[in-house]
N, CA, C and O atoms as CSV, one atom per row, in Angstrom:
chain,resi,resn,atom,element,x,y,z
A,1,MET,N,N,-16.197,-16.459,3.156
A,1,MET,CA,C,-14.962,-16.503,3.911
A,1,MET,C,C,-13.822,-16.874,2.963
A,1,MET,O,O,-13.937,-17.813,2.175
A,2,LEU,N,N,-12.754,-16.146,3.047
A,2,LEU,CA,C,-11.603,-16.444,2.219
A,2,LEU,C,C,-10.839,-17.608,2.809
A,2,LEU,O,O,-10.837,-17.814,4.023
A,3,GLY,N,N,-10.202,-18.356,1.959
A,3,GLY,CA,C,-9.425,-19.474,2.459
A,3,GLY,C,C,-9.030,-20.399,1.329
A,3,GLY,O,O,-9.163,-20.073,0.149
A,4,LEU,N,N,-8.552,-21.536,1.712
A,4,LEU,CA,C,-8.070,-22.511,0.748
A,4,LEU,C,C,-9.197,-23.092,-0.098
A,4,LEU,O,O,-9.015,-23.331,-1.291
A,5,PHE,N,N,-10.353,-23.318,0.507
A,5,PHE,CA,C,-11.479,-23.936,-0.189
A,5,PHE,C,C,-12.605,-22.914,-0.325
A,5,PHE,O,O,-13.565,-22.933,0.445
A,6,HIS,N,N,-12.483,-22.037,-1.292
A,6,HIS,CA,C,-13.395,-20.909,-1.457
A,6,HIS,C,C,-14.850,-21.321,-1.630
A,6,HIS,O,O,-15.749,-20.599,-1.197
A,7,HIS,N,N,-15.096,-22.464,-2.253
A,7,HIS,CA,C,-16.465,-22.866,-2.566
A,7,HIS,C,C,-17.019,-23.901,-1.589
A,7,HIS,O,O,-18.120,-24.414,-1.788
A,8,ALA,N,N,-16.277,-24.206,-0.553
A,8,ALA,CA,C,-16.744,-25.193,0.422
A,8,ALA,C,C,-17.849,-24.598,1.282
A,8,ALA,O,O,-17.782,-23.435,1.681
A,9,ARG,N,N,-18.856,-25.400,1.562
A,9,ARG,CA,C,-19.944,-24.958,2.434
A,9,ARG,C,C,-19.495,-24.941,3.892
A,9,ARG,O,O,-19.878,-24.049,4.649
A,10,ASN,N,N,-18.697,-25.905,4.280
A,10,ASN,CA,C,-18.170,-26.001,5.640
A,10,ASN,C,C,-16.731,-26.456,5.587
A,10,ASN,O,O,-16.289,-27.056,4.608
A,11,SER,N,N,-16.000,-26.162,6.657
A,11,SER,CA,C,-14.642,-26.676,6.774
A,11,SER,C,C,-14.364,-26.971,8.239
A,11,SER,O,O,-14.976,-26.389,9.135
A,12,ILE,N,N,-13.440,-27.878,8.461
A,12,ILE,CA,C,-13.017,-28.239,9.808
A,12,ILE,C,C,-11.510,-28.078,9.869
A,12,ILE,O,O,-10.780,-28.641,9.053
A,13,TRP,N,N,-11.047,-27.300,10.850
A,13,TRP,CA,C,-9.612,-27.133,11.053
A,13,TRP,C,C,-9.176,-28.164,12.087
A,13,TRP,O,O,-9.723,-28.228,13.187
A,14,VAL,N,N,-8.198,-28.956,11.724
A,14,VAL,CA,C,-7.657,-29.945,12.645
A,14,VAL,C,C,-6.160,-29.700,12.737
A,14,VAL,O,O,-5.432,-29.861,11.758
A,15,ASP,N,N,-5.704,-29.307,13.931
A,15,ASP,CA,C,-4.276,-29.066,14.076
A,15,ASP,C,C,-3.580,-30.319,14.612
A,15,ASP,O,O,-4.204,-31.368,14.770
A,16,SER,N,N,-2.309,-30.198,14.882
A,16,SER,CA,C,-1.513,-31.364,15.269
A,16,SER,C,C,-1.897,-31.930,16.632
A,16,SER,O,O,-1.531,-33.059,16.958
A,17,LYS,N,N,-2.629,-31.161,17.430
A,17,LYS,CA,C,-3.041,-31.631,18.752
A,17,LYS,C,C,-4.436,-32.243,18.738
A,17,LYS,O,O,-4.893,-32.754,19.760
A,18,SER,N,N,-5.111,-32.200,17.611
A,18,SER,CA,C,-6.484,-32.687,17.516
A,18,SER,C,C,-6.523,-34.090,16.932
A,18,SER,O,O,-5.632,-34.508,16.193
A,19,GLN,N,N,-7.570,-34.791,17.283
A,19,GLN,CA,C,-7.773,-36.132,16.755
A,19,GLN,C,C,-9.277,-36.394,16.679
A,19,GLN,O,O,-10.003,-36.165,17.646
A,20,PHE,N,N,-9.735,-36.876,15.526
A,20,PHE,CA,C,-11.139,-37.215,15.382
A,20,PHE,C,C,-11.395,-38.605,15.932
A,20,PHE,O,O,-10.694,-39.562,15.604
A,21,ARG,N,N,-12.407,-38.698,16.770
A,21,ARG,CA,C,-12.842,-39.997,17.284
A,21,ARG,C,C,-14.246,-40.299,16.801
A,21,ARG,O,O,-14.828,-41.328,17.145
A,22,ARG,N,N,-14.781,-39.394,16.003
A,22,ARG,CA,C,-16.124,-39.530,15.440
A,22,ARG,C,C,-16.085,-39.161,13.972
A,22,ARG,O,O,-15.112,-38.596,13.472
A,23,ASP,N,N,-17.161,-39.492,13.305
A,23,ASP,CA,C,-17.332,-39.125,11.909
A,23,ASP,C,C,-17.384,-37.598,11.808
A,23,ASP,O,O,-18.208,-36.983,12.485
A,24,PRO,N,N,-16.538,-36.965,10.992
A,24,PRO,CA,C,-16.546,-35.503,10.873
A,24,PRO,C,C,-17.917,-34.934,10.496
A,24,PRO,O,O,-18.266,-33.837,10.934
A,25,LEU,N,N,-18.693,-35.657,9.697
A,25,LEU,CA,C,-20.033,-35.165,9.366
A,25,LEU,C,C,-20.917,-35.119,10.606
A,25,LEU,O,O,-21.762,-34.233,10.733
A,26,GLY,N,N,-20.728,-36.068,11.519
A,26,GLY,CA,C,-21.462,-36.044,12.776
A,26,GLY,C,C,-21.087,-34.842,13.622
A,26,GLY,O,O,-21.935,-34.270,14.306
A,27,VAL,N,N,-19.817,-34.458,13.577
A,27,VAL,CA,C,-19.361,-33.269,14.301
A,27,VAL,C,C,-20.028,-32.028,13.720
A,27,VAL,O,O,-20.528,-31.187,14.467
A,28,LEU,N,N,-20.039,-31.906,12.393
A,28,LEU,CA,C,-20.701,-30.763,11.758
A,28,LEU,C,C,-22.181,-30.733,12.104
A,28,LEU,O,O,-22.738,-29.671,12.380
A,29,ASP,N,N,-22.819,-31.903,12.088
A,29,ASP,CA,C,-24.239,-31.968,12.400
A,29,ASP,C,C,-24.503,-31.531,13.842
A,29,ASP,O,O,-25.397,-30.723,14.092
A,30,ALA,N,N,-23.739,-32.055,14.773
A,30,ALA,CA,C,-23.972,-31.768,16.196
A,30,ALA,C,C,-23.633,-30.333,16.573
A,30,ALA,O,O,-24.359,-29.715,17.352
A,31,LEU,N,N,-22.557,-29.799,16.041
A,31,LEU,CA,C,-22.080,-28.484,16.475
A,31,LEU,C,C,-22.507,-27.324,15.582
A,31,LEU,O,O,-22.496,-26.172,16.015
A,32,LEU,N,N,-22.883,-27.619,14.343
A,32,LEU,CA,C,-23.284,-26.530,13.444
A,32,LEU,C,C,-24.720,-26.672,12.971
A,32,LEU,O,O,-25.575,-25.852,13.305
A,33,TRP,N,N,-24.980,-27.703,12.202
A,33,TRP,CA,C,-26.270,-27.808,11.530
A,33,TRP,C,C,-27.418,-27.943,12.520
A,33,TRP,O,O,-28.431,-27.257,12.382
A,34,HIS,N,N,-27.282,-28.805,13.505
A,34,HIS,CA,C,-28.356,-29.042,14.474
A,34,HIS,C,C,-28.662,-27.786,15.294
A,34,HIS,O,O,-29.811,-27.550,15.664
A,35,LEU,N,N,-27.652,-26.998,15.571
A,35,LEU,CA,C,-27.810,-25.787,16.370
A,35,LEU,C,C,-28.002,-24.534,15.519
A,35,LEU,O,O,-28.140,-23.429,16.045
A,36,ASN,N,N,-28.009,-24.718,14.202
A,36,ASN,CA,C,-28.116,-23.595,13.267
A,36,ASN,C,C,-27.031,-22.548,13.542
A,36,ASN,O,O,-27.308,-21.349,13.568
A,37,SER,N,N,-25.806,-23.013,13.744
A,37,SER,CA,C,-24.665,-22.149,14.018
A,37,SER,C,C,-23.775,-22.030,12.789
A,37,SER,O,O,-23.876,-22.825,11.854
A,38,VAL,N,N,-22.914,-21.038,12.805
A,38,VAL,CA,C,-21.986,-20.841,11.700
A,38,VAL,C,C,-20.536,-21.066,12.114
A,38,VAL,O,O,-19.647,-21.142,11.266
A,39,LEU,N,N,-20.300,-21.174,13.438
A,39,LEU,CA,C,-18.943,-21.338,13.930
A,39,LEU,C,C,-18.965,-22.211,15.171
A,39,LEU,O,O,-19.782,-22.004,16.069
A,40,ALA,N,N,-18.079,-23.174,15.220
A,40,ALA,CA,C,-17.911,-24.005,16.414
A,40,ALA,C,C,-16.426,-24.075,16.712
A,40,ALA,O,O,-15.605,-24.249,15.812
A,41,ILE,N,N,-16.094,-23.938,17.983
A,41,ILE,CA,C,-14.697,-23.941,18.400
A,41,ILE,C,C,-14.539,-24.953,19.516
A,41,ILE,O,O,-15.322,-24.968,20.466
A,42,SER,N,N,-13.532,-25.794,19.404
A,42,SER,CA,C,-13.324,-26.794,20.449
A,42,SER,C,C,-12.823,-26.135,21.725
A,42,SER,O,O,-12.276,-25.033,21.706
A,43,GLU,N,N,-13.021,-26.828,22.815
A,43,GLU,CA,C,-12.646,-26.315,24.124
A,43,GLU,C,C,-11.146,-26.075,24.214
A,43,GLU,O,O,-10.346,-26.868,23.718
A,44,HIS,N,N,-10.782,-24.982,24.846
A,44,HIS,CA,C,-9.380,-24.641,25.059
A,44,HIS,C,C,-9.148,-24.576,26.559
A,44,HIS,O,O,-9.959,-23.995,27.281
A,45,GLY,N,N,-8.082,-25.148,27.032
A,45,GLY,CA,C,-7.831,-25.204,28.462
A,45,GLY,C,C,-7.532,-23.871,29.106
A,45,GLY,O,O,-7.754,-23.713,30.307
A,46,ALA,N,N,-7.034,-22.901,28.351
A,46,ALA,CA,C,-6.592,-21.650,28.955
A,46,ALA,C,C,-7.434,-20.435,28.561
A,46,ALA,O,O,-7.465,-19.451,29.300
A,47,ARG,N,N,-8.111,-20.483,27.421
A,47,ARG,CA,C,-8.815,-19.293,26.942
A,47,ARG,C,C,-10.193,-19.656,26.406
A,47,ARG,O,O,-10.404,-20.762,25.907
A,48,ASN,N,N,-11.135,-18.709,26.515
A,48,ASN,CA,C,-12.474,-18.938,25.968
A,48,ASN,C,C,-12.942,-17.789,25.076
A,48,ASN,O,O,-14.133,-17.659,24.792
A,49,ARG,N,N,-12.001,-16.962,24.641
A,49,ARG,CA,C,-12.299,-15.893,23.687
A,49,ARG,C,C,-11.324,-15.987,22.514
A,49,ARG,O,O,-10.119,-16.159,22.701
A,50,VAL,N,N,-11.862,-15.871,21.320
A,50,VAL,CA,C,-11.052,-15.952,20.100
A,50,VAL,C,C,-9.981,-14.867,20.095
A,50,VAL,O,O,-8.847,-15.109,19.682
A,51,TYR,N,N,-10.339,-13.680,20.552
A,51,TYR,CA,C,-9.399,-12.565,20.500
A,51,TYR,C,C,-8.249,-12.746,21.492
A,51,TYR,O,O,-7.131,-12.301,21.233
A,52,ASP,N,N,-8.519,-13.397,22.624
A,52,ASP,CA,C,-7.440,-13.727,23.566
A,52,ASP,C,C,-6.484,-14.736,22.945
A,52,ASP,O,O,-5.269,-14.643,23.123
A,53,GLU,N,N,-7.040,-15.701,22.215
A,53,GLU,CA,C,-6.201,-16.688,21.530
A,53,GLU,C,C,-5.341,-16.013,20.465
A,53,GLU,O,O,-4.184,-16.386,20.272
A,54,ALA,N,N,-5.899,-15.028,19.778
A,54,ALA,CA,C,-5.141,-14.300,18.755
A,54,ALA,C,C,-3.917,-13.628,19.374
A,54,ALA,O,O,-2.823,-13.679,18.811
A,55,LYS,N,N,-4.104,-13.000,20.528
A,55,LYS,CA,C,-2.977,-12.360,21.215
A,55,LYS,C,C,-1.919,-13.389,21.611
A,55,LYS,O,O,-0.722,-13.133,21.485
A,56,ALA,N,N,-2.362,-14.550,22.088
A,56,ALA,CA,C,-1.431,-15.596,22.499
A,56,ALA,C,C,-0.648,-16.142,21.302
A,56,ALA,O,O,0.534,-16.460,21.428
A,57,ILE,N,N,-1.295,-16.249,20.160
A,57,ILE,CA,C,-0.632,-16.743,18.943
A,57,ILE,C,C,0.499,-15.801,18.546
A,57,ILE,O,O,1.592,-16.244,18.196
A,58,VAL,N,N,0.230,-14.505,18.603
A,58,VAL,CA,C,1.266,-13.521,18.263
A,58,VAL,C,C,2.383,-13.553,19.300
A,58,VAL,O,O,3.562,-13.528,18.945
A,59,LYS,N,N,2.019,-13.610,20.576
A,59,LYS,CA,C,3.010,-13.609,21.650
A,59,LYS,C,C,3.950,-14.813,21.549
A,59,LYS,O,O,5.138,-14.709,21.854
A,60,LYS,N,N,3.405,-15.960,21.118
A,60,LYS,CA,C,4.214,-17.184,20.989
A,60,LYS,C,C,4.904,-17.287,19.630
A,60,LYS,O,O,5.515,-18.307,19.311
A,61,ASN,N,N,4.800,-16.220,18.832
A,61,ASN,CA,C,5.432,-16.172,17.499
A,61,ASN,C,C,4.976,-17.307,16.581
A,61,ASN,O,O,5.756,-17.809,15.773
A,62,LYS,N,N,3.715,-17.705,16.709
A,62,LYS,CA,C,3.156,-18.728,15.816
A,62,LYS,C,C,2.636,-18.106,14.526
A,62,LYS,O,O,2.411,-18.804,13.537
A,63,ALA,N,N,2.446,-16.796,14.544
A,63,ALA,CA,C,2.036,-16.043,13.359
A,63,ALA,C,C,2.386,-14.587,13.612
A,63,ALA,O,O,2.544,-14.162,14.756
A,64,THR,N,N,2.503,-13.839,12.544
A,64,THR,CA,C,2.806,-12.415,12.674
A,64,THR,C,C,1.539,-11.656,13.065
A,64,THR,O,O,0.429,-12.126,12.816
A,65,PRO,N,N,1.704,-10.493,13.673
A,65,PRO,CA,C,0.515,-9.683,13.986
A,65,PRO,C,C,-0.334,-9.398,12.745
A,65,PRO,O,O,-1.562,-9.357,12.823
A,66,GLU,N,N,0.322,-9.204,11.610
A,66,GLU,CA,C,-0.404,-8.927,10.369
A,66,GLU,C,C,-1.234,-10.130,9.924
A,66,GLU,O,O,-2.374,-9.975,9.487
A,67,GLU,N,N,-0.661,-11.320,10.037
A,67,GLU,CA,C,-1.403,-12.534,9.666
A,67,GLU,C,C,-2.620,-12.739,10.561
A,67,GLU,O,O,-3.702,-13.081,10.085
A,68,VAL,N,N,-2.436,-12.529,11.837
A,68,VAL,CA,C,-3.538,-12.690,12.784
A,68,VAL,C,C,-4.596,-11.619,12.542
A,68,VAL,O,O,-5.791,-11.898,12.638
A,69,GLN,N,N,-4.176,-10.417,12.233
A,69,GLN,CA,C,-5.128,-9.333,12.008
A,69,GLN,C,C,-6.038,-9.615,10.821
A,69,GLN,O,O,-7.203,-9.216,10.834
A,70,VAL,N,N,-5.536,-10.288,9.805
A,70,VAL,CA,C,-6.381,-10.655,8.661
A,70,VAL,C,C,-7.575,-11.487,9.150
A,70,VAL,O,O,-8.710,-11.237,8.744
A,71,GLN,N,N,-7.322,-12.467,10.014
A,71,GLN,CA,C,-8.407,-13.304,10.521
A,71,GLN,C,C,-9.316,-12.514,11.457
A,71,GLN,O,O,-10.537,-12.665,11.407
A,72,LEU,N,N,-8.733,-11.675,12.309
A,72,LEU,CA,C,-9.548,-10.864,13.208
A,72,LEU,C,C,-10.456,-9.912,12.428
A,72,LEU,O,O,-11.595,-9.667,12.826
A,73,ASN,N,N,-9.949,-9.381,11.320
A,73,ASN,CA,C,-10.783,-8.527,10.469
A,73,ASN,C,C,-11.981,-9.303,9.938
A,73,ASN,O,O,-13.085,-8.766,9.851
A,74,GLN,N,N,-11.763,-10.563,9.584
A,74,GLN,CA,C,-12.869,-11.396,9.104
A,74,GLN,C,C,-13.890,-11.617,10.225
A,74,GLN,O,O,-15.097,-11.565,9.990
A,75,TYR,N,N,-13.400,-11.863,11.435
A,75,TYR,CA,C,-14.317,-12.032,12.565
A,75,TYR,C,C,-15.142,-10.769,12.790
A,75,TYR,O,O,-16.342,-10.852,13.052
A,76,HIS,N,N,-14.505,-9.596,12.691
A,76,HIS,CA,C,-15.229,-8.330,12.833
A,76,HIS,C,C,-16.283,-8.206,11.739
A,76,HIS,O,O,-17.419,-7.810,11.998
A,77,GLN,N,N,-15.891,-8.548,10.511
A,77,GLN,CA,C,-16.818,-8.474,9.386
A,77,GLN,C,C,-18.003,-9.419,9.594
A,77,GLN,O,O,-19.118,-9.124,9.164
A,78,ASP,N,N,-17.761,-10.549,10.251
A,78,ASP,CA,C,-18.818,-11.524,10.529
A,78,ASP,C,C,-19.574,-11.211,11.822
A,78,ASP,O,O,-20.373,-12.022,12.290
A,79,ASP,N,N,-19.321,-10.038,12.394
A,79,ASP,CA,C,-19.991,-9.568,13.618
A,79,ASP,C,C,-19.706,-10.434,14.841
A,79,ASP,O,O,-20.581,-10.617,15.688
A,80,LEU,N,N,-18.505,-10.963,14.938
A,80,LEU,CA,C,-18.107,-11.714,16.129
A,80,LEU,C,C,-17.536,-10.726,17.139
A,80,LEU,O,O,-16.444,-10.193,16.942
A,81,SER,N,N,-18.259,-10.486,18.199
A,81,SER,CA,C,-17.888,-9.511,19.217
A,81,SER,C,C,-16.630,-9.948,19.961
A,81,SER,O,O,-16.422,-11.136,20.205
A,82,GLU,N,N,-15.801,-8.981,20.317
A,82,GLU,CA,C,-14.607,-9.285,21.114
A,82,GLU,C,C,-14.978,-9.768,22.509
A,82,GLU,O,O,-14.180,-10.444,23.157
A,83,ALA,N,N,-16.164,-9.436,22.977
A,83,ALA,CA,C,-16.612,-9.844,24.309
A,83,ALA,C,C,-17.222,-11.247,24.306
A,83,ALA,O,O,-17.471,-11.813,25.371
A,84,LYS,N,N,-17.466,-11.812,23.118
A,84,LYS,CA,C,-18.122,-13.116,23.010
A,84,LYS,C,C,-17.270,-14.204,23.627
A,84,LYS,O,O,-16.103,-14.365,23.272
A,85,LYS,N,N,-17.856,-14.955,24.556
A,85,LYS,CA,C,-17.211,-16.117,25.152
A,85,LYS,C,C,-17.784,-17.369,24.516
A,85,LYS,O,O,-18.945,-17.397,24.108
A,86,PHE,N,N,-16.964,-18.399,24.436
A,86,PHE,CA,C,-17.411,-19.662,23.879
A,86,PHE,C,C,-17.456,-20.719,24.962
A,86,PHE,O,O,-16.546,-20.834,25.783
A,87,ASN,N,N,-18.514,-21.476,24.949
A,87,ASN,CA,C,-18.630,-22.622,25.826
A,87,ASN,C,C,-18.146,-23.825,25.024
A,87,ASN,O,O,-18.946,-24.638,24.561
A,88,GLY,N,N,-16.832,-23.929,24.867
A,88,GLY,CA,C,-16.255,-24.941,24.006
A,88,GLY,C,C,-16.648,-26.357,24.385
A,88,GLY,O,O,-16.723,-26.705,25.563
A,89,LYS,N,N,-16.896,-27.161,23.371
A,89,LYS,CA,C,-17.196,-28.575,23.569
A,89,LYS,C,C,-16.310,-29.358,22.635
A,89,LYS,O,O,-16.124,-28.988,21.476
A,90,LYS,N,N,-15.763,-30.443,23.146
A,90,LYS,CA,C,-14.881,-31.258,22.314
A,90,LYS,C,C,-15.674,-31.917,21.220
A,90,LYS,O,O,-15.113,-32.651,20.406
């Protein structure tokens, strides 16, 4: 995966609305390693599909369509289906 930390095994995105109340390694263990998963997404109050969130990001002018498409292309490359729903957990 391309990004800021090219050689990192895992990464956690924390935006301005997020706050850790637990050890981040415990979060990785519970949501990724223990479940043998490669992606974990926190619960969202309005959407449960990554692609719906991408549309909302563009609509709210938080990123350009081109910027969002770069990430969506990566999701396609990683075989993340547009129909995939997430049962988000905090």
